[in-house]
The first five atom37 places (N, CA, C, CB, O) and aatype in JSON, in Angstrom:
{
  "aatype": [12, 1, 15, 0, 19, 15, 1, 9, 10, 19, 3, 8, 0, 1, 1, 1, 8, 1, 0, 11, 1, 0, 7, 5, 0, 15, 1, 4, 10, 17, 16, 1, 19, 17, 17, 17, 1, 10, 1, 2, 5, 16, 0, 9, 4],
  "atom_mask": [
    [1, 1, 1, 1, 1],
    [1, 1, 1, 1, 1],
    [1, 1, 1, 1, 1],
    [1, 1, 1, 1, 1],
    [1, 1, 1, 1, 1],
    [1, 1, 1, 1, 1],
    [1, 1, 1, 1, 1],
    [1, 1, 1, 1, 1],
    [1, 1, 1, 1, 1],
    [1, 1, 1, 1, 1],
    [1, 1, 1, 1, 1],
    [1, 1, 1, 1, 1],
    [1, 1, 1, 1, 1],
    [1, 1, 1, 1, 1],
    [1, 1, 1, 1, 1],
    [1, 1, 1, 1, 1],
    [1, 1, 1, 1, 1],
    [1, 1, 1, 1, 1],
    [1, 1, 1, 1, 1],
    [1, 1, 1, 1, 1],
    [1, 1, 1, 1, 1],
    [1, 1, 1, 1, 1],
    [1, 1, 1, 0, 1],
    [1, 1, 1, 1, 1],
    [1, 1, 1, 1, 1],
    [1, 1, 1, 1, 1],
    [1, 1, 1, 1, 1],
    [1, 1, 1, 1, 1],
    [1, 1, 1, 1, 1],
    [1, 1, 1, 1, 1],
    [1, 1, 1, 1, 1],
    [1, 1, 1, 1, 1],
    [1, 1, 1, 1, 1],
    [1, 1, 1, 1, 1],
    [1, 1, 1, 1, 1],
    [1, 1, 1, 1, 1],
    [1, 1, 1, 1, 1],
    [1, 1, 1, 1, 1],
    [1, 1, 1, 1, 1],
    [1, 1, 1, 1, 1],
    [1, 1, 1, 1, 1],
    [1, 1, 1, 1, 1],
    [1, 1, 1, 1, 1],
    [1, 1, 1, 1, 1],
    [1, 1, 1, 1, 1]
  ],
  "atom_positions": [
    [[16.79, -0.63, 29.6], [16.74, -1.79, 28.7], [15.54, -1.87, 28.08], [16.97, -3.01, 29.34], [15.16, -1.43, 26.99]],
    [[14.86, -2.64, 29.11], [12.87, -2.86, 28.69], [12.54, -1.57, 27.63], [11.46, -2.53, 30.58], [11.93, -1.72, 26.57]],
    [[13.03, -0.39, 28.07], [12.37, 0.6, 27.37], [12.62, 0.55, 25.95], [12.71, 1.84, 27.87], [11.74, 0.43, 25.11]],
    [[14.17, 0.66, 25.66], [14.29, 0.78, 24.79], [14.28, -0.49, 23.81], [15.08, 1.47, 24.9], [14.54, -0.29, 22.62]],
    [[14.0, -1.74, 24.23], [13.65, -2.57, 23.02], [12.02, -2.5, 22.99], [14.27, -4.24, 23.14], [11.49, -2.69, 21.9]],
    [[11.23, -2.26, 24.07], [9.61, -1.81, 23.17], [9.74, -1.3, 22.4], [8.54, -1.05, 23.6], [9.21, -1.83, 21.43]],
    [[10.53, 0.16, 22.05], [10.79, 1.47, 21.42], [11.16, 0.94, 20.49], [11.65, 2.49, 21.94], [10.64, 1.47, 19.51]],
    [[11.97, -0.06, 20.15], [12.79, -0.91, 18.69], [11.22, -1.39, 17.97], [14.17, -2.82, 19.25], [10.75, -1.04, 16.89]],
    [[10.52, -2.45, 19.21], [9.3, -2.68, 18.32], [8.55, -1.96, 18.0], [8.59, -3.37, 18.59], [7.94, -1.95, 16.93]],
    [[8.46, -1.29, 18.8], [6.7, -0.41, 18.14], [7.36, 0.62, 17.04], [5.52, 0.92, 19.75], [6.63, 1.05, 16.14]],
    [[8.63, 0.99, 17.11], [8.88, 1.2, 15.77], [9.15, 0.42, 14.62], [9.62, 1.79, 15.78], [9.16, 0.96, 13.51]],
    [[9.4, -0.9, 14.77], [9.37, -1.62, 13.62], [7.8, -2.39, 13.18], [10.54, -2.66, 13.85], [7.77, -3.23, 12.27]],
    [[6.73, -2.06, 13.82], [5.66, -2.45, 14.34], [5.12, -1.04, 13.27], [5.53, -2.61, 16.21], [4.47, -1.11, 12.23]],
    [[5.49, -0.19, 13.74], [4.86, 1.6, 12.63], [5.24, 1.81, 11.48], [5.35, 3.18, 13.09], [4.73, 2.75, 10.87]],
    [[6.46, 0.84, 10.72], [6.93, 0.56, 9.64], [6.25, -0.02, 9.02], [7.83, 0.11, 9.64], [5.61, 0.38, 8.05]],
    [[6.29, -1.39, 9.62], [5.76, -2.23, 8.77], [3.98, -2.02, 8.08], [5.98, -3.5, 9.61], [3.66, -2.42, 6.96]],
    [[3.06, -1.35, 9.02], [1.88, -0.76, 9.23], [1.95, 0.48, 7.84], [1.81, -0.14, 10.97], [1.18, 0.75, 6.92]],
    [[3.32, 1.02, 8.29], [3.23, 1.86, 7.06], [3.53, 1.44, 5.44], [4.11, 2.89, 7.36], [3.13, 1.84, 4.35]],
    [[4.36, 0.54, 5.87], [4.87, 0.22, 4.58], [3.63, -0.78, 3.61], [6.41, -0.63, 4.9], [3.67, -1.02, 2.4]],
    [[2.64, -1.22, 4.57], [1.73, -2.43, 4.4], [0.28, -1.08, 4.07], [1.62, -3.83, 6.21], [-0.31, -1.33, 3.02]],
    [[-0.1, -0.18, 4.6], [-0.65, 0.57, 4.03], [-0.41, 1.31, 2.48], [-0.67, 1.17, 4.89], [-1.14, 1.35, 1.48]],
    [[0.6, 1.74, 2.69], [1.55, 1.89, 1.06], [1.5, 1.37, 0.0], [2.69, 1.63, 0.98], [1.66, 1.91, -1.09]],
    [[1.14, -0.33, 0.34], [0.9, -1.46, -0.81], [-0.01, -1.44, -0.86], [0.0, 0.0, 0.0], [-0.31, -1.55, -2.05]],
    [[-1.22, -1.33, 0.0], [-3.03, -1.17, -0.58], [-3.16, -0.81, -1.62], [-4.01, -0.22, 0.03], [-3.54, -1.37, -2.65]],
    [[-2.6, 0.97, -1.21], [-2.74, 2.16, -1.65], [-2.58, 2.01, -3.56], [-1.56, 3.12, -0.77], [-3.39, 1.95, -4.49]],
    [[-1.17, 2.01, -3.45], [-0.43, 1.3, -4.86], [-1.44, 0.17, -6.05], [0.98, 0.16, -4.11], [-1.68, 0.09, -7.26]],
    [[-1.8, -0.61, -4.66], [-2.56, -1.49, -5.44], [-4.05, -1.63, -6.04], [-2.42, -2.31, -4.86], [-4.55, -2.49, -6.77]],
    [[-4.55, -0.5, -5.47], [-5.39, 0.07, -5.39], [-5.42, 0.92, -6.77], [-5.36, 0.61, -4.19], [-6.31, 0.89, -7.62]],
    [[-4.39, 1.58, -6.79], [-4.37, 3.14, -7.44], [-4.24, 1.89, -9.42], [-2.17, 4.74, -6.61], [-4.79, 1.93, -10.52]],
    [[-3.32, 1.13, -8.8], [-3.0, -0.03, -9.96], [-4.25, -0.43, -10.83], [-2.45, -1.49, -9.23], [-4.45, -0.34, -12.04]],
    [[-5.21, -1.04, -9.53], [-6.37, -1.69, -10.4], [-7.29, -0.51, -11.24], [-7.44, -2.58, -9.29], [-7.73, -0.68, -12.38]],
    [[-7.5, 0.8, -10.36], [-8.13, 1.78, -10.71], [-7.62, 1.82, -12.67], [-7.64, 3.14, -9.55], [-8.45, 1.79, -13.58]],
    [[-6.12, 1.89, -12.85], [-5.27, 1.93, -13.74], [-5.9, 1.23, -15.0], [-4.05, 1.36, -13.24], [-6.4, 1.64, -16.05]],
    [[-5.67, 0.08, -14.48], [-6.47, -1.31, -15.08], [-7.81, -1.3, -15.78], [-6.77, -2.24, -13.96], [-7.93, -1.76, -16.91]],
    [[-9.02, -0.66, -14.96], [-9.8, -0.43, -15.07], [-10.21, 0.73, -15.93], [-9.99, -0.57, -14.21], [-11.11, 0.88, -16.75]],
    [[-9.28, 1.48, -15.49], [-9.58, 2.53, -16.88], [-9.21, 2.48, -18.33], [-9.02, 3.7, -16.68], [-9.83, 3.01, -19.24]],
    [[-8.03, 1.71, -18.42], [-7.83, 1.15, -19.97], [-8.51, 0.53, -20.14], [-6.85, 0.55, -20.46], [-9.07, 0.77, -21.21]],
    [[-9.07, -0.73, -19.37], [-10.09, -1.4, -20.27], [-11.14, -0.71, -20.57], [-10.6, -2.52, -19.79], [-11.62, -1.18, -21.6]],
    [[-11.7, 0.12, -20.22], [-12.96, 0.57, -20.51], [-12.79, 1.5, -21.64], [-13.62, 1.18, -19.34], [-13.45, 1.32, -22.67]],
    [[-11.93, 2.52, -21.53], [-10.89, 3.21, -22.61], [-11.04, 1.78, -24.19], [-8.67, 3.33, -21.56], [-11.63, 1.8, -25.27]],
    [[-10.29, 0.92, -23.61], [-9.94, -0.14, -25.11], [-11.81, -0.37, -25.68], [-8.88, -2.37, -24.44], [-12.19, -0.03, -26.8]],
    [[-12.65, -0.93, -24.69], [-14.02, -1.04, -25.43], [-14.51, -0.16, -25.47], [-14.9, -1.76, -25.09], [-15.68, -0.46, -25.2]],
    [[-14.44, 1.26, -25.7], [-14.95, 2.43, -26.1], [-14.4, 2.87, -27.22], [-14.88, 3.33, -25.21], [-14.95, 3.71, -27.93]],
    [[-13.27, 2.35, -27.48], [-12.39, 2.38, -28.98], [-12.79, 1.3, -29.79], [-10.71, 2.22, -28.85], [-12.89, 1.18, -31.01]],
    [[-12.98, 0.65, -28.98], [-13.87, -0.76, -30.44], [-15.15, -0.63, -30.46], [-13.82, -2.7, -30.13], [-15.83, -1.33, -31.21]]
  ]
}
């Protein structure tokens, strides 16, 4: 019984960690895209 509960908790923690990491990666990507656009605009103007 205890092992099953701990396994569920570990699985939940892992899933949350993965989602957090994915969120950080996507945010970094968006920042890059935004920065690239800004640079392109200044270069055009």
